[in-house]
LORO-595748 format. One record per residue: x, y, z of N, C-alpha, C in turn. Coordinates in steps of 0.02 Angstrom, whole numbers. Example, Ala and Ser with C-alpha at 12.3 -4.5 7.8 and 13.67 -1.06 7.14 Angstrom:
<atom><n_X>660</n_X><n_Y>-284</n_Y><n_Z>390</n_Z><ca_X>615</ca_X><ca_Y>-225</ca_Y><ca_Z>390</ca_Z><c_X>660</c_X><c_Y>-165</c_Y><c_Z>390</c_Z></atom>
<atom><n_X>642</n_X><n_Y>-112</n_Y><n_Z>354</n_Z><ca_X>684</ca_X><ca_Y>-53</ca_Y><ca_Z>357</ca_Z><c_X>645</c_X><c_Y>2</c_Y><c_Z>394</c_Z></atom>
// end
This chain:
<atom><n_X>1710</n_X><n_Y>-87</n_Y><n_Z>5425</n_Z><ca_X>1747</ca_X><ca_Y>-24</ca_Y><ca_Z>5419</ca_Z><c_X>1711</c_X><c_Y>29</c_Y><c_Z>5461</c_Z></atom>
<atom><n_X>1750</n_X><n_Y>63</n_Y><n_Z>5503</n_Z><ca_X>1721</ca_X><ca_Y>115</ca_Y><ca_Z>5546</ca_Z><c_X>1742</c_X><c_Y>183</c_Y><c_Z>5519</c_Z></atom>
<atom><n_X>1694</n_X><n_Y>227</n_Y><n_Z>5512</n_Z><ca_X>1707</ca_X><ca_Y>294</ca_Y><ca_Z>5486</ca_Z><c_X>1712</c_X><c_Y>344</c_Y><c_Z>5542</c_Z></atom>
<atom><n_X>1755</n_X><n_Y>394</n_Y><n_Z>5531</n_Z><ca_X>1762</ca_X><ca_Y>447</ca_Y><ca_Z>5581</ca_Z><c_X>1705</c_X><c_Y>497</c_Y><c_Z>5577</c_Z></atom>
<atom><n_X>1687</n_X><n_Y>524</n_Y><n_Z>5635</n_Z><ca_X>1637</ca_X><ca_Y>578</ca_Y><ca_Z>5639</ca_Z><c_X>1667</c_X><c_Y>634</c_Y><c_Z>5681</c_Z></atom>
<atom><n_X>1664</n_X><n_Y>694</n_Y><n_Z>5656</n_Z><ca_X>1687</ca_X><ca_Y>753</ca_Y><ca_Z>5693</ca_Z><c_X>1627</c_X><c_Y>798</c_Y><c_Z>5706</c_Z></atom>
<atom><n_X>1628</n_X><n_Y>832</n_Y><n_Z>5763</n_Z><ca_X>1574</ca_X><ca_Y>878</ca_Y><ca_Z>5780</ca_Z><c_X>1603</c_X><c_Y>944</c_Y><c_Z>5805</c_Z></atom>
<atom><n_X>1564</n_X><n_Y>997</n_Y><n_Z>5795</n_Z><ca_X>1584</ca_X><ca_Y>1063</ca_Y><ca_Z>5819</ca_Z><c_X>1521</c_X><c_Y>1104</c_Y><c_Z>5830</c_Z></atom>
<atom><n_X>1527</n_X><n_Y>1153</n_Y><n_Z>5875</n_Z><ca_X>1474</ca_X><ca_Y>1202</ca_Y><ca_Z>5887</ca_Z><c_X>1502</c_X><c_Y>1271</c_Y><c_Z>5875</c_Z></atom>
<atom><n_X>1462</n_X><n_Y>1315</n_Y><n_Z>5843</n_Z><ca_X>1485</ca_X><ca_Y>1383</ca_Y><ca_Z>5830</ca_Z><c_X>1425</c_X><c_Y>1426</c_Y><c_Z>5813</c_Z></atom>
<atom><n_X>1420</n_X><n_Y>1485</n_Y><n_Z>5843</n_Z><ca_X>1365</ca_X><ca_Y>1533</ca_Y><ca_Z>5829</ca_Z><c_X>1296</c_X><c_Y>1501</c_Y><c_Z>5832</c_Z></atom>
<atom><n_X>1283</n_X><n_Y>1464</n_Y><n_Z>5885</n_Z><ca_X>1218</ca_X><ca_Y>1431</ca_Y><ca_Z>5895</ca_Z><c_X>1200</c_X><c_Y>1381</c_Y><c_Z>5841</c_Z></atom>
<atom><n_X>1250</n_X><n_Y>1357</n_Y><n_Z>5805</n_Z><ca_X>1240</ca_X><ca_Y>1304</ca_Y><ca_Z>5755</ca_Z><c_X>1282</c_X><c_Y>1244</c_Y><c_Z>5775</c_Z></atom>
<atom><n_X>1259</n_X><n_Y>1185</n_Y><n_Z>5754</n_Z><ca_X>1296</ca_X><ca_Y>1123</ca_Y><ca_Z>5765</ca_Z><c_X>1318</c_X><c_Y>1096</c_Y><c_Z>5697</c_Z></atom>
<atom><n_X>1379</n_X><n_Y>1070</n_Y><n_Z>5695</n_Z><ca_X>1408</ca_X><ca_Y>1046</ca_Y><ca_Z>5634</ca_Z><c_X>1431</c_X><c_Y>974</c_Y><c_Z>5644</c_Z></atom>
<atom><n_X>1423</n_X><n_Y>934</n_Y><n_Z>5592</n_Z><ca_X>1447</ca_X><ca_Y>864</ca_Y><ca_Z>5595</ca_Z><c_X>1479</c_X><c_Y>848</c_Y><c_Z>5528</c_Z></atom>
<atom><n_X>1537</n_X><n_Y>817</n_Y><n_Z>5531</n_Z><ca_X>1571</ca_X><ca_Y>791</ca_Y><ca_Z>5472</ca_Z><c_X>1572</c_X><c_Y>715</c_Y><c_Z>5478</c_Z></atom>
<atom><n_X>1546</n_X><n_Y>681</n_Y><n_Z>5427</n_Z><ca_X>1546</ca_X><ca_Y>608</ca_Y><ca_Z>5427</ca_Z><c_X>1589</c_X><c_Y>584</c_Y><c_Z>5368</c_Z></atom>
<atom><n_X>1639</n_X><n_Y>544</n_Y><n_Z>5386</n_Z><ca_X>1682</ca_X><ca_Y>514</ca_Y><ca_Z>5335</ca_Z><c_X>1643</c_X><c_Y>460</c_Y><c_Z>5298</c_Z></atom>
<atom><n_X>1657</n_X><n_Y>451</n_Y><n_Z>5234</n_Z><ca_X>1627</ca_X><ca_Y>397</ca_Y><ca_Z>5195</ca_Z><c_X>1683</c_X><c_Y>359</c_Y><c_Z>5160</c_Z></atom>
<atom><n_X>1667</n_X><n_Y>316</n_Y><n_Z>5115</n_Z><ca_X>1718</ca_X><ca_Y>280</ca_Y><ca_Z>5078</ca_Z><c_X>1763</c_X><c_Y>330</c_Y><c_Z>5041</c_Z></atom>
<atom><n_X>1826</n_X><n_Y>312</n_Y><n_Z>5031</n_Z><ca_X>1872</ca_X><ca_Y>359</ca_Y><ca_Z>4999</ca_Z><c_X>1848</c_X><c_Y>384</c_Y><c_Z>4931</c_Z></atom>
<atom><n_X>1814</n_X><n_Y>342</n_Y><n_Z>4893</n_Z><ca_X>1790</ca_X><ca_Y>363</ca_Y><ca_Z>4827</ca_Z><c_X>1729</c_X><c_Y>409</c_Y><c_Z>4832</c_Z></atom>
<atom><n_X>1698</n_X><n_Y>413</n_Y><n_Z>4891</n_Z><ca_X>1641</ca_X><ca_Y>457</ca_Y><ca_Z>4902</ca_Z><c_X>1664</c_X><c_Y>523</c_Y><c_Z>4932</c_Z></atom>
<atom><n_X>1703</n_X><n_Y>521</n_Y><n_Z>4986</n_Z><ca_X>1728</ca_X><ca_Y>581</ca_Y><ca_Z>5019</ca_Z><c_X>1700</c_X><c_Y>588</c_Y><c_Z>5089</c_Z></atom>
<atom><n_X>1673</n_X><n_Y>647</n_Y><n_Z>5105</n_Z><ca_X>1647</ca_X><ca_Y>660</ca_Y><ca_Z>5172</ca_Z><c_X>1589</c_X><c_Y>710</c_Y><c_Z>5166</c_Z></atom>
<atom><n_X>1544</n_X><n_Y>705</n_Y><n_Z>5215</n_Z><ca_X>1485</ca_X><ca_Y>748</ca_Y><ca_Z>5216</ca_Z><c_X>1490</c_X><c_Y>797</c_Y><c_Z>5274</c_Z></atom>
<atom><n_X>1473</n_X><n_Y>859</n_Y><n_Z>5260</n_Z><ca_X>1467</ca_X><ca_Y>910</ca_Y><ca_Z>5312</ca_Z><c_X>1393</c_X><c_Y>926</c_Y><c_Z>5320</c_Z></atom>
<atom><n_X>1368</n_X><n_Y>919</n_Y><n_Z>5382</n_Z><ca_X>1298</ca_X><ca_Y>935</ca_Y><ca_Z>5397</ca_Z><c_X>1296</c_X><c_Y>994</c_Y><c_Z>5444</c_Z></atom>
<atom><n_X>1249</n_X><n_Y>1040</n_Y><n_Z>5432</n_Z><ca_X>1242</ca_X><ca_Y>1100</ca_Y><ca_Z>5474</ca_Z><c_X>1171</c_X><c_Y>1098</c_Y><c_Z>5503</c_Z></atom>
<atom><n_X>1168</n_X><n_Y>1104</n_Y><n_Z>5570</n_Z><ca_X>1104</ca_X><ca_Y>1099</ca_Y><ca_Z>5606</ca_Z><c_X>1089</c_X><c_Y>1163</c_Y><c_Z>5644</c_Z></atom>
<atom><n_X>1025</n_X><n_Y>1181</n_Y><n_Z>5642</n_Z><ca_X>999</ca_X><ca_Y>1236</ca_Y><ca_Z>5683</ca_Z><c_X>938</c_X><c_Y>1207</c_Y><c_Z>5719</c_Z></atom>
<atom><n_X>936</n_X><n_Y>1212</n_Y><n_Z>5785</n_Z><ca_X>881</ca_X><ca_Y>1184</ca_Y><ca_Z>5825</ca_Z><c_X>870</c_X><c_Y>1110</c_Y><c_Z>5809</c_Z></atom>
<atom><n_X>924</n_X><n_Y>1071</n_Y><n_Z>5805</n_Z><ca_X>922</ca_X><ca_Y>999</ca_Y><ca_Z>5791</ca_Z><c_X>894</c_X><c_Y>981</c_Y><c_Z>5723</c_Z></atom>
<atom><n_X>890</n_X><n_Y>1029</n_Y><n_Z>5677</n_Z><ca_X>865</ca_X><ca_Y>1016</ca_Y><ca_Z>5610</ca_Z><c_X>920</c_X><c_Y>1033</c_Y><c_Z>5559</c_Z></atom>
<atom><n_X>935</n_X><n_Y>984</n_Y><n_Z>5516</n_Z><ca_X>986</ca_X><ca_Y>995</ca_Y><ca_Z>5465</ca_Z><c_X>958</c_X><c_Y>1041</c_Y><c_Z>5412</c_Z></atom>
<atom><n_X>992</n_X><n_Y>1097</n_Y><n_Z>5400</n_Z><ca_X>968</ca_X><ca_Y>1143</ca_Y><ca_Z>5349</ca_Z><c_X>1019</c_X><c_Y>1151</c_Y><c_Z>5291</c_Z></atom>
<atom><n_X>1078</n_X><n_Y>1124</n_Y><n_Z>5298</n_Z><ca_X>1127</ca_X><ca_Y>1125</ca_Y><ca_Z>5244</ca_Z><c_X>1169</c_X><c_Y>1062</c_Y><c_Z>5248</c_Z></atom>
<atom><n_X>1187</n_X><n_Y>1036</n_Y><n_Z>5190</n_Z><ca_X>1235</ca_X><ca_Y>981</ca_Y><ca_Z>5188</ca_Z><c_X>1279</c_X><c_Y>989</c_Y><c_Z>5126</c_Z></atom>
<atom><n_X>1340</n_X><n_Y>967</n_Y><n_Z>5133</n_Z><ca_X>1389</ca_X><ca_Y>974</ca_Y><ca_Z>5080</ca_Z><c_X>1426</c_X><c_Y>908</c_Y><c_Z>5073</c_Z></atom>
<atom><n_X>1439</n_X><n_Y>887</n_Y><n_Z>5012</n_Z><ca_X>1482</ca_X><ca_Y>829</ca_Y><ca_Z>4998</ca_Z><c_X>1548</c_X><c_Y>857</c_Y><c_Z>4973</c_Z></atom>
<atom><n_X>1602</n_X><n_Y>837</n_Y><n_Z>5007</n_Z><ca_X>1670</ca_X><ca_Y>859</ca_Y><ca_Z>4988</ca_Z><c_X>1714</c_X><c_Y>798</c_Y><c_Z>4978</c_Z></atom>
<atom><n_X>1774</n_X><n_Y>809</n_Y><n_Z>4952</n_Z><ca_X>1820</ca_X><ca_Y>755</ca_Y><ca_Z>4939</ca_Z><c_X>1852</c_X><c_Y>726</c_Y><c_Z>5002</c_Z></atom>
<atom><n_X>1854</n_X><n_Y>766</n_Y><n_Z>5056</n_Z><ca_X>1888</ca_X><ca_Y>744</ca_Y><ca_Z>5117</ca_Z><c_X>1860</c_X><c_Y>779</c_Y><c_Z>5178</c_Z></atom>
<atom><n_X>1878</n_X><n_Y>754</n_Y><n_Z>5237</n_Z><ca_X>1857</ca_X><ca_Y>786</ca_Y><ca_Z>5299</ca_Z><c_X>1889</c_X><c_Y>855</c_Y><c_Z>5305</c_Z></atom>
<atom><n_X>1951</n_X><n_Y>861</n_Y><n_Z>5282</n_Z><ca_X>1985</ca_X><ca_Y>926</ca_Y><ca_Z>5284</ca_Z><c_X>1949</c_X><c_Y>977</c_Y><c_Z>5240</c_Z></atom>
<atom><n_X>1925</n_X><n_Y>955</n_Y><n_Z>5182</n_Z><ca_X>1888</ca_X><ca_Y>1000</ca_Y><ca_Z>5138</ca_Z><c_X>1823</c_X><c_Y>1022</c_Y><c_Z>5171</c_Z></atom>
<atom><n_X>1791</n_X><n_Y>977</n_Y><n_Z>5209</n_Z><ca_X>1730</ca_X><ca_Y>994</ca_Y><ca_Z>5246</ca_Z><c_X>1745</c_X><c_Y>1047</c_Y><c_Z>5299</c_Z></atom>
<atom><n_X>1800</n_X><n_Y>1040</n_Y><n_Z>5333</n_Z><ca_X>1820</ca_X><ca_Y>1090</ca_Y><ca_Z>5383</ca_Z><c_X>1830</c_X><c_Y>1158</c_Y><c_Z>5351</c_Z></atom>
<atom><n_X>1861</n_X><n_Y>1158</n_Y><n_Z>5291</n_Z><ca_X>1872</ca_X><ca_Y>1221</ca_Y><ca_Z>5255</ca_Z><c_X>1806</c_X><c_Y>1254</c_Y><c_Z>5236</c_Z></atom>
<atom><n_X>1757</n_X><n_Y>1215</n_Y><n_Z>5213</n_Z><ca_X>1692</ca_X><ca_Y>1242</ca_Y><ca_Z>5195</ca_Z><c_X>1658</c_X><c_Y>1271</c_Y><c_Z>5257</c_Z></atom>
<atom><n_X>1661</n_X><n_Y>1235</n_Y><n_Z>5313</n_Z><ca_X>1630</ca_X><ca_Y>1259</ca_Y><ca_Z>5375</ca_Z><c_X>1663</c_X><c_Y>1324</c_Y><c_Z>5397</c_Z></atom>
<atom><n_X>1728</n_X><n_Y>1330</n_Y><n_Z>5388</n_Z><ca_X>1763</ca_X><ca_Y>1391</ca_Y><ca_Z>5406</ca_Z><c_X>1744</c_X><c_Y>1449</c_Y><c_Z>5359</c_Z></atom>
<atom><n_X>1745</n_X><n_Y>1435</n_Y><n_Z>5294</n_Z><ca_X>1732</ca_X><ca_Y>1488</ca_Y><ca_Z>5245</ca_Z><c_X>1659</c_X><c_Y>1511</c_Y><c_Z>5247</c_Z></atom>
<atom><n_X>1612</n_X><n_Y>1464</n_Y><n_Z>5254</n_Z><ca_X>1541</ca_X><ca_Y>1481</ca_Y><ca_Z>5251</ca_Z><c_X>1512</c_X><c_Y>1505</c_Y><c_Z>5317</c_Z></atom>
<atom><n_X>1539</n_X><n_Y>1476</n_Y><n_Z>5373</n_Z><ca_X>1509</ca_X><ca_Y>1489</ca_Y><ca_Z>5439</ca_Z><c_X>1558</c_X><c_Y>1514</c_Y><c_Z>5491</c_Z></atom>
<atom><n_X>1622</n_X><n_Y>1519</n_Y><n_Z>5474</n_Z><ca_X>1672</ca_X><ca_Y>1543</ca_Y><ca_Z>5521</ca_Z><c_X>1691</c_X><c_Y>1496</c_Y><c_Z>5576</c_Z></atom>
<atom><n_X>1679</n_X><n_Y>1430</n_Y><n_Z>5566</n_Z><ca_X>1696</ca_X><ca_Y>1381</ca_Y><ca_Z>5618</ca_Z><c_X>1771</c_X><c_Y>1374</c_Y><c_Z>5624</c_Z></atom>
<atom><n_X>1800</n_X><n_Y>1393</n_Y><n_Z>5682</n_Z><ca_X>1873</ca_X><ca_Y>1386</ca_Y><ca_Z>5691</ca_Z><c_X>1895</c_X><c_Y>1312</c_Y><c_Z>5685</c_Z></atom>
<atom><n_X>1951</n_X><n_Y>1301</n_Y><n_Z>5653</n_Z><ca_X>1975</ca_X><ca_Y>1232</ca_Y><ca_Z>5641</ca_Z><c_X>1987</c_X><c_Y>1195</c_Y><c_Z>5706</c_Z></atom>
<atom><n_X>2005</n_X><n_Y>1231</n_Y><n_Z>5760</n_Z><ca_X>2020</ca_X><ca_Y>1197</ca_Y><ca_Z>5823</ca_Z><c_X>1957</c_X><c_Y>1175</c_Y><c_Z>5861</c_Z></atom>
<atom><n_X>1898</n_X><n_Y>1192</n_Y><n_Z>5837</n_Z><ca_X>1836</ca_X><ca_Y>1173</ca_Y><ca_Z>5872</ca_Z><c_X>1813</c_X><c_Y>1101</c_Y><c_Z>5858</c_Z></atom>
<atom><n_X>1841</n_X><n_Y>1070</n_Y><n_Z>5807</n_Z><ca_X>1819</ca_X><ca_Y>1003</ca_Y><ca_Z>5788</ca_Z><c_X>1842</c_X><c_Y>950</c_Y><c_Z>5837</c_Z></atom>
<atom><n_X>1795</n_X><n_Y>906</n_Y><n_Z>5857</n_Z><ca_X>1809</ca_X><ca_Y>851</ca_Y><ca_Z>5905</ca_Z><c_X>1780</c_X><c_Y>786</c_Y><c_Z>5879</c_Z></atom>
<atom><n_X>1814</n_X><n_Y>731</n_Y><n_Z>5895</n_Z><ca_X>1787</ca_X><ca_Y>665</ca_Y><ca_Z>5876</ca_Z><c_X>1733</c_X><c_Y>644</c_Y><c_Z>5925</c_Z></atom>
// end
């Protein structure tokens, strides 16, 4: 099984969303200077995008596979 990974850059931060098994959800990682300083477990990749937008202002159109 291959999981999707999405990445985005915004305000000198790097973001990565990693899909996991459906019963687990997806992880949002936030990096500054190549060091992860925040991570969130959400129910879906879409929920991760919403957290990134609400917490850090990452526009939804910035996400790329």
